[in-house]
C-alpha angles and dihedrals in degrees: 000000000000134000125210105219097176093099096045120105138175116346092005092059097041098085091053092047090051092048093051091047090051093049092049093048092049091050093049092048091051092045091053092044091051101040103022119189090331091082103012139075120221110201117193130006140273095257096054100025133265144216125221117211132178114249116245107247095200121102088217094053113127090226096051130228 
């Protein structure tokens, strides 16, 4: 079963947006749990909020290793 979401807008699109956001957040949480700061960046602090991102493993990455 597949759903074409390209024509959905507003309230019709919201459930798919929320699902994708949830999947991405779950993946990033697992990635950080598994690899920790060894392969992740933590931007910000606990008092003001922070974002966790995977580090780019490529030597040619614009953000470095």
